[in-house]
C-alpha positions as CSV (number, residue, x, y, z in Angstrom):
1,X,-0.1,0.1,0.3
2,X,1.1,3.4,-0.3
3,X,2.5,5.3,2.4
4,X,0.8,8.7,3.6
5,X,2.3,11.6,2.1
6,X,5.4,13.2,2.4
7,X,6.6,16.1,3.9
8,X,8.8,17.3,1.0
9,X,5.5,17.2,-1.3
10,X,3.4,18.8,1.4
11,X,6.3,21.9,1.8
12,X,6.2,22.1,-2.4
13,X,2.8,22.5,-2.8
14,X,2.2,24.9,-0.1
15,X,4.9,27.4,-1.2
16,X,3.8,30.6,-1.4
17,X,0.6,29.9,0.0
18,X,-1.0,31.9,2.6
19,X,-4.2,31.1,4.5
20,X,-7.3,33.0,3.3
21,X,-8.5,32.4,7.4
22,X,-7.8,36.1,9.0
23,X,-8.8,35.4,12.2
24,X,-8.3,39.0,13.4
25,X,-10.5,40.0,10.6
26,X,-13.1,37.4,12.1
27,X,-12.2,38.8,15.1
28,X,-13.2,42.4,14.3
29,X,-16.4,41.5,12.5
30,X,-18.1,39.8,15.2
31,X,-17.1,42.7,17.4
32,X,-18.6,45.0,14.6
33,X,-21.9,43.8,14.2
34,X,-23.5,43.8,17.3
35,X,-26.6,45.7,17.2
36,X,-29.8,44.3,16.5
37,X,-31.4,46.1,13.9
38,X,-34.5,45.1,12.1
39,X,-34.3,46.4,8.7
40,X,-30.8,45.3,8.7
41,X,-32.4,41.4,9.4
42,X,-34.9,41.7,7.2
43,X,-32.5,43.0,4.5
44,X,-30.5,40.2,4.9
45,X,-32.8,37.9,5.1
46,X,-34.6,38.5,1.9
47,X,-30.8,38.4,0.2
48,X,-30.7,34.9,1.8
49,X,-34.3,34.0,0.4
50,X,-32.4,35.1,-3.3
51,X,-29.8,31.9,-2.9
52,X,-27.5,34.9,-2.6
53,X,-23.9,34.1,-0.4
54,X,-24.2,36.4,2.7
55,X,-20.7,38.4,3.2
56,X,-18.6,38.1,6.4
57,X,-20.4,41.1,7.7
58,X,-24.2,39.8,6.7
59,X,-23.3,36.4,8.8
60,X,-21.8,38.0,11.6
61,X,-24.7,40.2,12.4
62,X,-26.8,36.9,12.2
63,X,-24.4,35.4,14.6
64,X,-25.0,38.2,17.1
65,X,-28.5,38.5,17.2
66,X,-29.8,38.2,20.9
67,X,-33.8,39.0,20.4
68,X,-35.8,35.8,20.5
69,X,-38.1,37.0,18.5
70,X,-35.5,38.2,15.5
71,X,-34.4,34.6,15.9
72,X,-37.8,33.3,15.1
73,X,-38.0,35.1,11.9
74,X,-34.4,33.3,11.4
75,X,-35.3,30.3,11.8
76,X,-38.5,30.6,9.7
77,X,-36.1,31.9,7.1
78,X,-33.9,29.5,7.0
79,X,-36.2,26.4,6.6
80,X,-38.2,28.9,3.2
81,X,-34.9,28.5,1.8
82,X,-34.7,25.2,2.4
83,X,-37.7,24.1,1.0
84,X,-36.5,26.4,-2.1
85,X,-33.7,25.0,-3.2
86,X,-34.1,21.6,-2.0
87,X,-38.0,21.0,-1.3
88,X,-39.4,18.3,1.4
89,X,-36.6,15.7,0.9
90,X,-34.3,14.4,2.9
91,X,-31.1,12.1,1.7
92,X,-30.1,9.5,4.1
93,X,-26.7,7.5,3.8
94,X,-24.5,5.0,5.7
95,X,-21.6,5.2,6.7
96,X,-18.9,2.5,6.0
97,X,-15.6,2.4,8.5
98,X,-12.7,0.8,7.0
99,X,-10.3,1.2,9.1
100,X,-9.7,2.6,12.6
101,X,-5.6,2.5,12.2
102,X,-4.1,5.8,12.1
103,X,-0.8,7.8,12.6
104,X,-2.5,10.9,13.8
105,X,-2.8,11.7,17.5
106,X,-5.8,14.3,17.2
107,X,-6.6,14.4,21.4
108,X,-10.4,14.4,20.8
109,X,-10.7,11.6,18.7
110,X,-11.1,7.7,19.8
111,X,-9.0,6.6,16.6
112,X,-5.9,8.7,18.1
113,X,-2.4,6.9,17.7
114,X,-2.0,6.8,21.3
115,X,-5.0,5.2,22.4
116,X,-3.7,2.0,23.2
117,X,-7.1,0.7,24.5
118,X,-8.4,0.1,20.6
119,X,-8.3,-2.6,19.1
120,X,-7.1,-1.9,15.7
121,X,-8.8,-3.0,12.5
122,X,-8.7,-2.5,8.5
123,X,-11.4,-4.1,6.8
124,X,-10.2,-6.7,3.9
125,X,-12.2,-6.3,0.7
126,X,-14.0,-9.6,1.4
127,X,-15.0,-8.1,4.6
128,X,-16.1,-4.3,2.9
129,X,-17.8,-6.6,0.4
130,X,-20.4,-8.5,3.3
131,X,-21.0,-5.0,5.0
132,X,-22.3,-3.7,1.8
133,X,-24.5,-6.4,1.2
134,X,-26.0,-6.0,4.7
135,X,-26.4,-2.5,4.1
136,X,-28.1,-3.6,0.5
137,X,-29.7,-6.2,1.0
138,X,-31.0,-5.9,4.7
139,X,-31.6,-1.8,4.9
140,X,-31.8,-0.8,0.9
141,X,-29.3,2.1,1.6
142,X,-28.1,3.4,-2.3
143,X,-25.5,5.6,-1.0
144,X,-22.5,5.3,1.5
145,X,-19.8,7.3,2.6
146,X,-16.9,5.3,3.5
147,X,-14.7,6.6,6.2
148,X,-10.8,5.9,6.3
149,X,-8.0,6.8,8.9
150,X,-4.7,8.5,7.7
151,X,-2.3,5.3,7.8
152,X,-0.2,3.8,5.0
153,X,-2.3,0.6,5.1
154,X,-5.3,2.9,4.2
155,X,-3.6,4.9,1.0
156,X,-5.4,5.6,-2.3
157,X,-4.5,2.3,-3.4
158,X,-6.7,0.5,-0.9
159,X,-9.5,3.6,-0.9
160,X,-9.5,2.9,-5.0
161,X,-9.6,-0.8,-4.1
162,X,-12.4,-0.4,-1.6
163,X,-14.7,2.0,-3.7
164,X,-14.5,-0.9,-6.5
165,X,-15.4,-3.8,-4.1
166,X,-18.8,-1.3,-2.6
167,X,-19.5,-0.6,-6.5
168,X,-19.3,-4.5,-7.4
169,X,-21.5,-5.8,-4.6
170,X,-25.2,-6.2,-5.6
171,X,-27.8,-8.2,-4.0
172,X,-30.2,-10.1,-6.5
173,X,-34.0,-9.6,-6.1
174,X,-37.3,-10.9,-7.7
175,X,-37.0,-8.5,-9.8
176,X,-33.3,-7.4,-10.7
177,X,-30.1,-6.5,-8.8
178,X,-29.8,-3.5,-6.6
179,X,-26.4,-2.1,-5.3
180,X,-24.8,1.1,-3.6
181,X,-25.1,3.8,-6.6
182,X,-22.9,6.4,-5.2
183,X,-19.8,6.2,-2.6
184,X,-18.5,9.6,-1.0
185,X,-15.4,9.5,0.7
186,X,-14.6,10.9,4.0
187,X,-10.2,10.9,4.0
188,X,-7.5,12.5,4.9
189,X,-6.3,15.5,3.2
190,X,-4.3,13.7,-0.4
191,X,-2.1,15.0,-3.2
192,X,-3.0,16.1,-6.4
193,X,-2.0,13.0,-8.2
194,X,-3.8,10.4,-5.5
195,X,-6.7,13.1,-6.3
196,X,-7.0,12.4,-9.6
197,X,-6.9,8.4,-9.2
198,X,-10.0,8.7,-6.6
199,X,-11.8,11.0,-9.1
200,X,-11.2,7.9,-11.4
201,X,-12.6,5.5,-9.2
202,X,-15.5,7.1,-9.3
203,X,-15.8,9.1,-6.0
204,X,-19.0,11.2,-5.3
205,X,-18.3,13.9,-2.8
206,X,-14.8,13.8,-1.1
207,X,-15.4,15.4,2.2
208,X,-12.6,16.6,4.6
209,X,-13.1,18.9,7.9
210,X,-10.7,21.3,9.0
211,X,-11.6,20.5,12.5
212,X,-11.7,23.9,13.6
213,X,-10.5,26.9,11.2
214,X,-8.8,28.7,14.7
215,X,-5.4,28.1,13.5
216,X,-3.7,27.9,17.6
217,X,-6.8,25.4,18.7
218,X,-5.9,23.2,15.2
219,X,-1.9,23.5,16.7
220,X,-2.9,22.7,19.7
221,X,-5.6,19.5,19.4
222,X,-3.3,18.2,16.6
223,X,0.2,17.4,17.6
224,X,2.5,19.1,15.0
225,X,4.5,15.6,15.3
226,X,1.7,14.3,12.6
227,X,0.6,15.2,9.0
228,X,-2.4,16.4,10.2
229,X,-0.6,19.3,12.4
230,X,0.0,21.2,8.9
231,X,-2.9,23.6,9.1
232,X,-2.3,24.6,5.5
233,X,-2.2,21.6,3.9
234,X,-5.6,20.6,5.5
235,X,-7.2,24.0,4.5
236,X,-6.2,23.7,0.7
237,X,-7.0,20.2,0.4
238,X,-10.5,21.1,-1.7
239,X,-8.3,23.7,-3.9
240,X,-6.7,20.5,-4.5
241,X,-9.4,18.6,-4.9
242,X,-11.0,21.2,-7.8
243,X,-7.5,21.1,-9.3
244,X,-7.7,17.0,-9.8
245,X,-11.0,17.4,-11.7
246,X,-13.3,16.6,-8.0
247,X,-16.3,19.5,-8.1
248,X,-18.1,18.2,-5.3
249,X,-16.3,18.5,-2.0
250,X,-17.7,18.6,1.7
251,X,-16.5,20.6,4.2
252,X,-17.3,21.2,8.1
253,X,-15.6,21.5,11.2
254,X,-16.0,19.7,14.6
255,X,-18.1,22.6,16.8
256,X,-16.9,22.0,20.3
257,X,-12.9,22.4,19.6
258,X,-13.6,26.7,19.8
259,X,-15.8,29.4,19.7
260,X,-18.9,28.3,17.3
261,X,-19.3,31.8,16.2
262,X,-15.8,31.6,15.2
263,X,-16.4,28.2,13.5
264,X,-19.2,29.1,11.2
265,X,-17.5,32.5,10.1
266,X,-14.6,30.0,9.0
267,X,-17.1,27.8,7.0
268,X,-18.5,31.4,5.3
269,X,-14.6,32.0,4.3
270,X,-13.8,28.4,3.1
271,X,-17.0,28.9,0.9
272,X,-16.1,32.0,-0.1
273,X,-12.6,31.7,-1.3
274,X,-13.9,28.3,-3.1
275,X,-16.6,30.1,-4.9
276,X,-13.8,32.9,-5.3
277,X,-11.0,30.7,-6.9
278,X,-13.1,28.1,-8.6
279,X,-16.7,29.3,-9.3
280,X,-17.9,26.6,-7.2
281,X,-19.1,25.9,-3.6
282,X,-19.4,23.4,-0.7
283,X,-21.3,20.7,-2.2
284,X,-21.8,19.8,1.6
285,X,-21.4,21.8,4.9
286,X,-21.2,19.1,7.9
287,X,-21.1,20.4,11.9
288,X,-20.4,17.3,14.1
289,X,-20.8,18.0,17.4
290,X,-17.8,17.2,19.9
291,X,-19.1,14.1,21.4
292,X,-17.0,11.7,24.2
293,X,-15.0,9.0,22.5
294,X,-13.7,5.9,24.6
295,X,-10.9,6.5,26.4
296,X,-10.7,9.9,25.1
297,X,-10.7,12.5,28.1
298,X,-10.6,15.9,25.9
299,X,-14.4,16.1,25.3
300,X,-15.2,16.7,29.4
301,X,-12.4,19.0,29.5
302,X,-13.6,21.8,27.3
303,X,-14.9,25.1,27.5
304,X,-16.4,25.2,24.0
305,X,-19.4,22.9,24.3
306,X,-22.1,23.7,21.9
307,X,-25.3,23.7,23.8
308,X,-28.7,21.9,21.9
309,X,-29.9,25.6,21.3
310,X,-26.7,27.2,19.8
311,X,-26.1,23.9,17.3
312,X,-30.1,25.2,16.1
313,X,-28.9,28.5,15.7
314,X,-25.5,27.7,13.8
315,X,-27.5,25.4,11.6
316,X,-29.7,28.3,10.6
317,X,-26.9,30.7,10.0
318,X,-25.3,28.3,7.9
319,X,-28.4,28.0,6.2
320,X,-28.9,31.1,5.1
321,X,-25.0,32.5,5.0
322,X,-24.2,29.6,2.3
323,X,-28.2,28.9,1.0
324,X,-26.9,26.4,-1.8
325,X,-25.1,23.8,-0.1
326,X,-26.1,20.6,1.0
327,X,-26.4,20.1,4.9
328,X,-25.2,17.0,6.9
329,X,-26.5,15.6,10.1
330,X,-25.3,13.0,11.5
331,X,-26.0,10.2,14.1
332,X,-24.0,11.8,16.3
333,X,-26.8,14.0,17.0
334,X,-29.9,12.0,19.6
335,X,-33.1,11.6,18.0
336,X,-34.6,14.9,19.4
337,X,-32.2,17.4,17.9
338,X,-31.6,15.8,14.7
339,X,-35.6,16.0,14.6
340,X,-35.9,19.8,15.4
341,X,-32.4,20.9,13.0
342,X,-33.6,19.5,9.8
343,X,-36.7,22.0,10.5
344,X,-34.5,24.8,9.8
345,X,-31.9,23.5,7.2
346,X,-30.6,19.6,6.9
347,X,-30.6,18.2,3.6
348,X,-28.5,15.0,4.6
349,X,-28.7,12.5,7.4
350,X,-27.2,8.9,8.2
351,X,-29.7,6.3,9.6
352,X,-29.2,2.6,10.6
353,X,-25.5,3.8,11.9
354,X,-23.0,1.5,13.2
355,X,-19.1,3.2,13.2
356,X,-17.4,-0.1,14.9
357,X,-15.3,-1.8,12.4
358,X,-17.3,-4.2,10.6
359,X,-20.5,-3.9,13.0
360,X,-23.3,-4.3,10.3
361,X,-22.6,-7.8,9.1
362,X,-21.9,-8.6,13.0
363,X,-24.4,-11.7,13.9
364,X,-24.6,-10.8,16.8
365,X,-25.3,-7.1,16.3
366,X,-22.8,-6.0,19.3
367,X,-21.9,-2.8,18.9
368,X,-18.0,-2.5,19.3
369,X,-17.1,0.4,21.7
370,X,-13.6,-0.4,21.9
371,X,-13.3,0.0,18.0
372,X,-15.8,3.3,17.3
373,X,-14.2,7.1,16.8
374,X,-17.2,8.3,18.9
375,X,-20.5,7.5,20.5
376,X,-23.6,7.4,18.6
377,X,-27.0,9.4,19.6
378,X,-29.5,8.2,17.3
379,X,-29.7,4.6,17.0
380,X,-32.8,4.5,15.2
381,X,-33.1,1.7,12.0
382,X,-33.2,3.1,8.7
383,X,-36.9,2.2,8.6
384,X,-37.6,3.7,11.9
385,X,-36.4,7.1,10.4
386,X,-37.8,7.2,7.4
387,X,-41.3,6.4,9.0
388,X,-40.7,9.4,11.2
389,X,-40.1,11.7,8.4
390,X,-43.1,10.3,6.3
391,X,-45.0,11.3,9.2
392,X,-44.1,14.8,9.3
393,X,-43.9,15.5,5.7
394,X,-40.4,14.8,5.0
395,X,-39.8,12.4,1.9
396,X,-36.4,10.2,1.8
397,X,-33.9,10.3,-1.2
398,X,-32.0,7.9,-2.4
399,X,-31.4,9.9,-5.7
400,X,-28.0,9.3,-7.2
401,X,-29.2,10.5,-10.6
402,X,-27.3,14.0,-10.4
403,X,-24.2,12.7,-10.5
404,X,-24.6,11.0,-13.6
405,X,-26.7,13.5,-15.6
406,X,-23.4,15.5,-15.6
407,X,-25.5,18.0,-12.4
408,X,-22.4,18.3,-10.5
409,X,-19.8,21.0,-9.7
410,X,-20.7,24.4,-12.0
411,X,-23.5,22.5,-13.1
412,X,-25.6,22.2,-10.2
413,X,-24.3,25.3,-8.4
414,X,-26.8,27.4,-11.0
415,X,-29.6,25.2,-10.9
416,X,-29.4,25.2,-7.2
417,X,-29.2,29.3,-6.6
418,X,-32.5,29.2,-9.2
419,X,-34.2,26.3,-7.3
420,X,-34.4,24.0,-9.8
421,X,-32.6,21.1,-8.9
422,X,-35.3,20.8,-6.4
423,X,-37.7,19.8,-8.9
424,X,-35.4,17.5,-10.7
425,X,-35.0,16.2,-6.7
426,X,-38.4,16.0,-6.3
427,X,-39.7,13.5,-9.0
428,X,-36.4,11.2,-8.6
429,X,-37.1,10.8,-4.3
430,X,-40.9,10.1,-5.4
431,X,-39.4,7.3,-7.6
432,X,-36.7,6.1,-5.4
433,X,-38.9,6.4,-2.3
434,X,-41.3,4.6,-3.8
435,X,-38.9,1.4,-4.6
436,X,-37.2,1.6,-1.3
437,X,-40.6,1.0,0.2
438,X,-42.1,-1.9,-2.1
439,X,-38.7,-3.4,-0.8
440,X,-37.9,-2.9,2.5
441,X,-40.0,-0.8,4.4
442,X,-42.5,-2.5,7.3
443,X,-46.1,-2.1,6.9
444,X,-46.6,1.2,9.3
445,X,-44.0,2.9,7.3
446,X,-45.3,1.8,3.9
447,X,-48.3,3.0,5.1
448,X,-47.3,6.5,5.8
449,X,-44.7,6.6,3.0
450,X,-47.8,5.9,0.2
451,X,-50.1,9.1,1.9
452,X,-46.9,11.0,1.3
453,X,-46.4,9.9,-2.6
454,X,-50.0,10.8,-2.8
455,X,-49.3,13.9,-1.6
456,X,-46.4,14.5,-3.8
457,X,-47.6,13.3,-7.3
458,X,-50.6,15.8,-6.6
459,X,-47.5,18.4,-6.5
460,X,-45.7,17.3,-9.3
461,X,-49.1,17.4,-11.6
462,X,-49.2,21.4,-10.9
463,X,-45.4,22.9,-11.1
464,X,-44.3,20.3,-14.4
465,X,-45.7,20.5,-17.9
466,X,-47.8,17.8,-19.1
467,X,-44.9,16.3,-20.8
468,X,-42.7,15.9,-17.9
469,X,-45.7,14.5,-15.8
470,X,-46.7,12.3,-18.2
471,X,-42.9,10.5,-18.3
472,X,-43.0,10.9,-14.2
473,X,-46.2,9.0,-14.5
474,X,-44.8,6.0,-17.0
475,X,-41.6,5.7,-14.7
476,X,-43.7,5.4,-11.5
477,X,-45.7,2.9,-12.8
478,X,-42.5,0.7,-14.2
479,X,-41.0,1.5,-10.8
480,X,-44.2,0.1,-9.3
481,X,-43.7,-2.9,-11.4
482,X,-40.5,-3.6,-9.9
483,X,-37.8,-1.7,-12.7
484,X,-35.2,0.1,-10.3
485,X,-33.0,3.1,-10.6
486,X,-35.5,5.3,-13.1
487,X,-34.6,8.8,-12.8
488,X,-34.8,12.6,-15.0
């Protein structure tokens, strides 16, 4: 397997590179925008509703709101922006942890190299196939995010081999074969040459979190003796991805490492930098919250813990500041928190999640706490999550059509800003939801799903011309008869 990236390659790339995160500037803008002004608030919310990226000053203004009534307006507008861009759908996925080996020593992570209490494991390709067959055949997942530590044994060759294995693992049904249609990747920052290999392997979104945009805190929690200790190498990883041809990237931070208002500003500056440099902002933004991890006391001592109320605020502000982006909320959060946050901006959630290495196909269904990176908050099954969403009028989408129709990168940005992508997604969401209901739903979820689909079809009839509506009805009938993977 290829080794982790060499220091000389990092140094060569970073020549003349400067940070686009200016700590002094961020702090000045947070300090200068503290007046609660209703007129200005309405102007900013109007801009978000037009699906325009907010400026740092506008975002700082929102972050400093103290009036409860104003926050209610923010929450309502965030919900409206989400509906305009993404309609009433939630995309679901499953994380597939392929290894917990890592050379880094991040103070907050259960996988850190110095945590000798962890049982280390890297999945063999046949074990990855077994996990995928379980996720496809038992749950009906169509989209995964594969997760890797930073280690010589899980370099680019292993990652590409694992992607090929995932895509090739299919389950035979009465009506044909089903499998994973799109794999996103959460892995360490790579060189451009390795990212080109990743692109060729058929990656969906390349996801790397900065963890914290605050340079001093970054250095504190990431010892400089490891590759991850290099702040700029990580900060520029999405630039390299774009240069390598990967035009769907996902950014984020681990909220709880530093002040959440500063981190939201960092996310905005990162989005603005990508828009300015490549004409493409982040496809997704994630905001995992610091949680306890096995034999990892760091989370108990931080003074930057984010409350549930503040988490809701930051989700809403990110939705308004970067209105086109997809927003991912993971099963780190408990059910009650997740049920509130999708209303103010969330578009993607995992479900039926297990993060122990090889735990999905474990016949005893045991949670391997000695192998997990953090503790799961929402332990519901995929069926339970989908049923809950359907009961609330939210349709679960398994659509991966955009990747295969070229609606990525710059192509999708314009569609998102004009609200057109949401229309395509509504059609595809109904088709993929119907496909999943017929194959996997329990009786209660199927009943809730059928009622929701009936309502959704009525909306399709109203917003689409007869030609598209007629083709949609044809596809829907074929899906009901067992045909798979029809999309617009």
